[in-house]
N, C-alpha and C positions, 0 to 999 in steps of 0.2 A: 277685809277689802276684796273686791272682785279682781281677778287677774285677767286682763285683756289678752295677754300673750297666749293663755291656754284656751281661750274661747275660739270656737270655729267662726269663720267669717265668710261673707260673700266676697267675691273677687272685686266687686265695685258696684256702681250705681245700676248698671245693666243687670247684674246678677240679682240684686234686690228687686228691681222693677219687674223682671220676668217672673221671679218666684212669687212675689206678692200679688202680681196680676194673675198668675196661675192659680193662686189660692182663692182669689176673688171670683175668677171665671169658672163657674161650676154649673151644676144642674139647675140652680136657682135662676141663672141667666137664661137657660135654654127652655126649661119646661114651665117655669113660673112667671117670668117676666112677660112673655107674649100673651099668656092667658090673662094676667091682671090688666095689661095694657088694653086688650080687646074688651074686657068686661067693664073697666072703669074709665072709659072716655077716649081711648086711642091717643090722639095727638096731645090732648090736654093732660093726660096721665104722663106722657113722655116729658112734657115741659115741666110739670111739677117734680117729677123724678130727678131731672137734671138740676133744677134749682136746689133740691134737698141734697143731692150728691155734692154740689159745689159749696154747701154751707155746713150742714150737720155731718154729712159723711166725711168731708174734708177735715173737719175739726176732730172727729173721732180717730181718723187715721193718723193725723199729726200727733195727737195725744198718746196713742198707744205706741207708735214707733219711737217717739221721743222718750217715753217711759222705759222702753226696752233698751235703747242705746245708752241712756243715762245710767242705768244700773248694770248693764251687761248680764241680765238675768232673764230667765223665763218667768211667767206670771207670779208664781208663789214667791220667788226670791225678789222680784221687782217690788211687790207690795211690802214684803218684810224689810226691805232696804230703808223704808221710811217709818217703821215702827213694828214692834212685835206683839202688840196687844191683839185681842180676839178679832176686832173688826178688820185689821190689816190681814190677819191670817185667813179669815173667811173670804175677803175680797180676792185674795190671790188664789185660793183653792177653788173658788167658784169658776174663775177664769181658766184654771188648769184642768178641771174635771170635764168641762164642756167638750173639748175635742176628744177626750177619752170615751165619751158617750156617743158622740156624733159619728166618729169614723167607723164603728162596727155596723150601724144600720145603713150608713151611706155606702159601705162596701157591699151590702146586700143589693142595693139598687145598681151598684157597679156591676155585680154579677148578672143582673137582668140585661144590662147593656152588652156584656160579653156574649150572652146567649143570642141576642138579636143580631149582633155583628156576625157571629158564627153562622147563623141561619142565612143571612144575606150572602155571605161569602160562598155558601153551599148552593146558592141559587134558589132558595126557598122563599122568594119575595112574595109569592101569592099565598103560600101556606100561613105566613104570619098575619095575614089579613083576615083569616077565618074567625068567625064569631066564637068566642070562648077559648081561642088559642092562648091568650095571655093568662087568663084565669086558670086554665088547666096546667100551664107551666108553673105559676107561682104556688100552686097547691101540691106540686110534685116535689116532696121534700128532698129526694136524692139529687135531682137535676139542679134545683136551686142551690143546694149546699155546695155542689161541685163548682158551679159558676162563681159563687161567692168566694170560695177558697182560691180560685184562680186569680180573681181581682185582688184579694187580700194579700196573697204572696207576691204579686207584682209590686204592691205598695211597700211591703216589708223589705224586699230586695233593694228598692231604691233608697229607703231610709238607712238601711244597713251600710250603704256605700258612703254616707256622709253628706255634709252640707254642699260642698262644691262638686264633688264627684256624683252625688245623688240628685238632690233637689234642683240645684242650679243647672246642672248639665241637662237633666231631663226637661226642665221648664224651657231652657233655651232651644231645645229641639221641638218640643210639642207646641209651644205657643205660636211660633211663626206658621207651622202647619195648620193649626187651628184657625188662624186668621185667613189663610189662603182658602181652606175648605169652606169657611163661612161665606166668603165673597163669592165663590163659585156657586154654592147652593142658593144664596140669596139672589144672584143674577138670574139663575135659571127659574127660580120661584117667581120673580117679578115679571118674567117674560111670558108667563102662562096667560091664556085668554081669561079675562075677568079679574086678573090679579091686581090691576092698577087701582081698583076701588079700595082694596085692602091697604095698599101703599098710602093712598090719600087719607084714609081713616086713621092709620097709625102715625103718620108724620105731620099732618096739618091739625093744629089745635082748634077745637071747637068748644068755646065757652059753655055752650048749651049742654055739653056732656059732663060738666064739672059738678062734683058733689063732695060731701065730707069724706066719703069712702075713697075718693080719688086721692086725697091727701094721706089718709090712714094707710091705704094699701100701698101707695108709692113709698111711704116711710118704712113700712114693714119690709118691702122688697129691697129697698136700698140698704137697709140694715143687714139683711142676710147676704145680699149680693157683694158687698164690700168686705165681707169677713170681719165685721166689727164685733168685738167682745167675745171672740172665740179663743183668745190666747195666742192666735197666730201672729198678729202684727206686733205684739210685745216681743214674742220670741224672735221674729225676723228682724225687729229693730235691734235686738241684742247681738245679732250677727252683722250689723251694719257698721262699716268703718267710719271713723270720725270725719274723714275728708269727703264723705258723701253728703250732698245737700238734701236734708230731709224733705223740705217743701217741694223741691224740683222732682224728687223721686215720687212723692205723694201725688203730684199732679199727673205724672205719667201713668201711675196705677189707676187713678180716677178715669183718665181718658181711655185707657185700654179696656177697663171693665165696662164703662158706659158704651163704648163703641161695639163691644161684643154683644151687649144686651140689645142694642139697636139692630145689629146684624141678625141676631136671633129673631127679633120681631119681623125683620124683612124676609128671613128664611121661612117663617112659619105663618104669619098672619095673611100675607097675600096668597100663599098656596092654599090655605084653608078657606079663605074667602072665595077663591076660584072654584074650589072643590064643592063648597056648600051653597054656592049661588049668592054669596054676600051675607050669610047668617053668622055673626060673631059668636052666637051661643054654642056653635059646634066646637069652639075652642074650649076644651075642658082642662082642668088643672092637673098637673102631676102625671102619674103613670098612665092615665087614660089618654092623655094627649100624646105622650111619647110612644107608647107601645100599642095603642089601638087606633087612634085617629090618623096619626102621621103615616104609618104603613099603608093605610087605605088611600091617603092622599098621594103617596109616591106611586102606588099602582095605577092610580087614575091619571097621573101626569105623564106616564111613560118613563122608560129608562129606570124602572123600579129597582133593579138589582144594583147598578152602579151608584144610583142616587142614595139607596139605602145603605150601601157600604160606606160611602163618603160621610153621610149624616151620622151613622152610629160610630164611625171612627172618630169624628169630631166630638161627639158626646162622650166617648170613652176617654179621649185626651182631656176634655174639660173636667170630667169626674176624677181622673187620676191626679191632675195638677192640684185640685182642691183637697183630695183625700191625703196626698202625701204631705201637704201643708198642715193639715189637722194632726196627722200622725207625728210629724216632726215636732210640733208644739208639745204633744204628750210625752214623747221620748226625751225631749229637752228638759222637761220637768223632772223626770226620773233621774236624769244625769245630774242636774243641779241639786235636787233635794236629798237624794239618797247616795250621792257620790259614787255612782256606778258607771261603767263604760257605756258608750253608745250601743255597742253590740248586745250587752246584757239588757239594757233598756228596751231595745227593739224586740228582743225575745219575750220580755215581760208584756209589752204592749201587744205583741202578736197573740199571746195567750188570752189577753182581755178581749181583743178583736174577735177571735174565733169563738170565745164563750158567749159574749153578748150578741155578736153577729149571727151566730147559729140560732139564738132565740128569735131574732128578727126574721131570719130566713124561713124558719119553720112555723112562724106565727100565722101564716095564711093557709098552712097545710096541716101537718100532724099536731101542731100545738094551737090550732085555731080555736080550741075550746077554752083556752086561757085568756082572760081579759083583765087589763089594768085600767081602772076608771072607764070601763066600757070600750077600751081600745085594744087593738092587736099590739104586740110588742113593738113593731117598727113605728107605728103611729104614736104610741105612748112615749118612746124615746125622743121622737121628733117634737112632740108637744112639750115635754119636760125641758129640753134644751132650748128650742127656738122661742117658745112662748113664755117661759118662766125664767130660766137661768140666764139667758143672754141679755134681756133687758136689765135684770138685776146686776149682772156683771158690768154692763156699760154704765149704769148709774154709779157703781162703786169706782169705776175709772174716772168718771167726771168729778166726783166728790174728792178723790185723791188728788187729781190735777188742780182742782180749784181751791180746795181748803188746806191741803197739806203741802204739796209741792209748790204751788203758786204759779200763776201765769208767767211771772218774770223768769223763773227758772226753766220753764218749758221753752220760753223765747230764747233764753241763753243757749239751750241745747240745740234748738233749730238753727240758730245763727252762728254756730261753732265754725271756726276757721273762715269767718267772713261770709258765710252762706247767706243768701237772701231770704227774707220772710215777707214777701210782697203783700200777702193777704193777712197780715198780723191783726188788723182791725176786725176783719171777718171772723178770724179765729177767736179773738177775745170776746167779741159781742155774742157770738154763737155759744161758746162754752159757758159764758157767764149768765146768759138770759134764756137760751132756747133749748140746749141739749137735754137737760133733765125733764123739761116739759115734754119734749118730743118722745123721750124714753118712757115717760109715764103714759103717754097716749098709746105707744106701741104695746106696753104691758097690759093696759086696760082693754085695748082692742082685741088683743090675743085671747085674754081670759073671756071677754064677751063673746068671741067667736066660738070658743069651746063650749060655752053655756048655751050657744044657739041664739044669742041676742043679735049678732050681726053675722054676715057671711062675707068672707074674703076669699 
């Protein structure tokens, strides 16, 4: 039997909401959401995304959180609670290994953010706009490794401090600052000449812009953005007290995450529209948007130094709140499965982070000659976790909740202590008829993307 008294817990609903929202609000919201929204229909993409978040996303968050609290275990133990055969073990370990593989390469990107924030603080706002600045930085093995280690050790320090003193305390400070910074930057972005066209494109749905890829890309983004199938929500659910209402907390996380994604769109799309004269194709995905296009936009808007400092501070906080959640899930697995202390688990995970993270760091520089399936280390780990392991992980959670635990037991957990389950019908219908279909679409679209059959 699990022992609730020995399990770390969040202080209450606010602790869970801020920590889970912090896990959800990451680089996916800031450098991926605006790009996909601009590319696949603007306002109609946003509408599809919100509908999916309120149905599919909501159902997955409820399922994972309930699974965690029901068992008071991290993913491996949560699956094993219902059976010790190979499928249960595989389902649990796939969920558990995902954060162990993501956090090292995520910390590499975190190191890039540290570098840019440092340069803006030094007053080098124009230097970072030079052609080739970003590529010369990421191919410099020493610089990249130092920045990566700074970001990694910040994470390890927070996790070492524990659930309440570490994750919850840091999230309760960072998340409000992140919201305030996003509002300031979005307000300034919207006020630029020519920016209003970007606002209209992003917020007003135009059915003419709708396509299959609008649904597929919104589904992919929602999947990553809400931290589904990364082991995080199961772990955080295991830290949730019985008197916290799961549905109410879930709705708050949904609102928080979607609001930040919309704010990211308002920060970036209008500014890039104004900068490019209304050409949405200037919005590139990932690193090129964050580290090449936006510094040029900031320089063009004026106030490049304070704007750059605010933006990269916001991005650093978003990256940190997500990476500490990933790291916490991994450390929790070590604690539960190998019966070691948090401190020992943190040290072990630190060694894994530095080992795999260094490969990702040096993959564009000294180790650039090494390719896995034609990809650099960072791109390979991203593909393996996001495109293959996470959809399979989510399918395993759906099958567990639907066929083994049963919707009735999930409902009983959600309504514990008289808590409301207002969208029970939405949950039941979505889990029973739509979730696995959605996940298969995500998996097949991801594989087709890698094979070059579609572009997302």
